[in-house]
N, C-alpha and C positions, 0 to 999 in steps of 0.2 A: 504493500500500500504506500509506504514512504517513497519507494523508488518510482512508482507510477506517478505520485504527486509531484516529485521532483522533475521527472521527465516532461510532464505536461506543463508545468508553470515556472520552473526555476532552473532552466538549462541554457541560459544565455552564455555561460562560461564554457559549456560543452563538457562538463564533468561527467555527465551520464552517457553522452554519445561518444566521447573520447576519453574514457577513464585512464587509459594508459599514459596520457599526458600528465596526469596529476598524482597518481599513486601506483605502486606496484600491484598488478592484478593479473588474473588468468583469463580475463574476458576479451582482451583486445579492444577493438572499437565496437560501439553500439551495444550498450548494456541491455537494451530492451530485448535483444535476442536471447538473453538468459532469464527472461521472465515468462517463458512459455509453460504450457501445461505439462509437457513432457519433462522439462527440467524440474518442475515442482514435484511431480510424482517420483522422479528419480531421487530427489532429496528426501521425500517421505520414506523411501525404501533404503535410505542411507547408502546411496550409490554415487553421491557427489565425489568428484575427483577420481572415480572409477569408470563410470560410463557417461556421466553428465557433469556439468560444472555446478558450483554452488549456486543457489537460487538468488538471482538479482545481484546486488552489490555486496551481499553478505558473505564475503570471502572467509571470515573466521569460522564459519560453520563447517569448514573442511574437517575439523577434528571430530565432529559428530559421527562421520562415517567410520573413522578409526575406532572411536569408542564403542560403537554398536558392534562391529565385527570382532573386536576384542572380547566383548561379552559373549558372543556366539562361540568363538574359539575356546575361551576359558570354560564355558559351560559344558561343551562337549568333552574337554580335557578332564574336568572333574568327574563326569560320568564314567569315563574310561579309567580313572584312577581309583574310584571308590569300589568296594566289593559289590559284586552282582553277577548276573549271568554273563558268561564269557562272550557270547555272541553280542550282547548289548555293549559290553566294554570295548570289544574290537571294533564294532560299528561306529561307536562314538569317537574312538581314537582315529579311525580312518576319516570320519567327517571333519574332525578338527584339523587334521593334516591337509585334507583336500581344500578346505577354506583358506588355510594359510598359503598354499601353493597357488590358489586362484587369485588371491589379492595381489595388488602391485607391491613390489619390494619395499617401497617407501612406507607402506602400511604394515606388512607382515614383519619386517625387521624391527620396527619400532614397538611391536608387541612386547619385546623384552623390556623396554623402558616403562611401558604401562604396567607390566608384571611386577616391577619393583615396588609399586604401591601396595600390592597384595603381600609381597614379601615383607615390607616394613610392618604391616599389621601383625604378621606372624612373629617377626623378630621382636616386636615390642613385648611379647610374653616372656622372652628369655634374656634380653640384653638390658642391663640397667641404664646404659647410655652414659654420656659425659655431661659436663656442665653445659647449660643452654648457651652461654656466651661463647664457649669454645666451639660448639657445633655450628652456631650461626655465623661466627667469623670465618670458619673454614669454608662454609657454603658461600658466603659473600665473596671471599677471595677467589674461589673457584669460578663463580659466575662472572666476575669481572675478567678473569683470564680467558674464559671461553668466549666472551663477547669480542675481545681483541683478536682471538684466533679466528673467529668467523670472518673477519675482514680479509684474511689472507687465503683461506682454504675453503673450497666449495664442492669437493667430491662427496658423494652420498655416504660412503663408508666413514670418512672423517667426520662429517656432520653427525652421523649416528654416534660415533665414539664421544664426541663433545656433548651431545644431548644425554648420553648414558652417564657421563661424568657428573653433569649437573643433577640428574635424577638421583644418583647415589648420594651426593653431598646434601641435597635438599632433604632426602629421606632421613639421613643421619641427623640433620638439624631438627626435623620433626620429632624423632625419637628422643633427642636430647631435651626437647622443650618440656617434657614431663618433669624434668628435674628443676625447673624454674621455681624459685621461692619468692615470697614477698607479695606485696599488693600488685594486682594486675590493673595497670592504668588503662583508661579508655576502654574498659571491658564492655560497657554498655554500648558505646559508639561502634566498637568492632562488631558486636552482635547485630546491631541494626544494619550496618553496611553489608554484613554477610547474609542477612535475611533475603536480599534480592540480588546477590552477586551473580547467580545464574542468569537472571533476566538481563543484567548488564552485558554478560557474554553474548546472549542471544540477539540483542537489539542495538548494541552500541554502534556498529559500523554504518548501517543504513541511516541511523539517526544522525551520526556525525556528518555523513556525506550531504544529507538534506540540509542540516543546519549550516554547513559551510556554503552550500549553494545559495541558500536564502541570504546569508550575510553578504555574499559576493554580488548577487543580482540586485538586491534591494538597497544595500548600504554601500556597495562598492569596496568592500573589504577583501583584498586579494588573498589567495591561498598561500602564496610564498611571501614570507615577511622576514625582514632582518630582526635579529635579537633586539628587543626594546621593551619598555614598560607597556606600550600599547599591545605588543605581541603577547606578552604575558596575560594581559587583560582579555585578549581575544581567546587564548587557550582556556582561561578560567571560565569565560562565558560558554565555550563549547562543553566543558566538563559539567557545568551546571545544567545545561540543556540535556546532555546525554544522561546524567544520573537522575535528573528530574523525570525524564520520560521513562527510563528503566524502572524507577520506583513506582510510577503510575502503572506501568505494564505489569510489574510484579505484584502489585496490590490486588489485581484482579485475576492473577494466574498463580504465580509461585507461592504467594502467601496462603493459598488454600490447598497446598499439596497434602498436608496431613489430613485435612477434612475429606478430600477426594479419595485418598488412600484408605481411610477408615470406611468410607461408604462402599468402595469397591470390595474391600475385605468382607464387610457384612453381607453384601449382596452375594458374593461367591459362597460364603459359608451357608447362607440361607438356601442357595441353589443346591449345594451339596446335601443339605439336610433333607430337602424335598425329594431329591433323587434317591437317597437312601430309604426314605419312607416308602416311596413308590416301589422300589425294588423289593423291600421287605414284604409289602402288602401283596405284591405279585407272587412272591415265593410262597407266602402262606396260603394263597388260593390256588396254587399249582396242583394239578392232579398227581403229578409225580411225587410231590412232597407228601400228599395225603396217602398215596400208596406206600 
């Protein structure tokens, strides 16, 4: 909706028809070609970056495809790992391997990075960790070093190793965070910001593009600006717009996650109960049972 609005009314700058002139993107020219029904369906099926592009200008949603297929692979792997019928375990293991082989290498290889999160949850039970400040300083130093390394090296394998390093160090910092003592400052603020963080991820980019287009077309504020107080104010205004819209979006969606989850759980439980009652009643009236 935001992209359609921007294309229709706020594209004198050409940011929608020639996005490659303004920011790094996978679309090339004419963003409207990536607002088709086929692209939308492909994104619903988590096939963006695999068979279709991300929908509209929302390039950051590339990671949803990775996340979804990692859930699929991990689920099959757990079925194969847990005790059960051998045929089921072999089939699940084969399905997990087949999905990994079918995915592009930039998705399947990064499954290892995703798996570090699950590994950290397990390791938390056995490793006491170090001081939070030691863990966080190591992670910060590693992150800075990796950012400088990215400027020089661009091969897929090296990028993977750099991302793997960051994931390991960040996981270590998280494990060390449990050892932090003393008063937690800004705890309430952090909780409030975290309450709609997923909505920020979902909507921030098309919101930013539209806001920048409006500011350019209506107020003549250029996209490229030299460092100055005015530029900082421009960035602050964009952040206020983005976070304000994300909070509004989240208040009618993400904020109700627990309610919807509880409703679905109750509905499924009720459906199971009715199925069991129906089956039991059917068995009680069965001639075979009477015989």
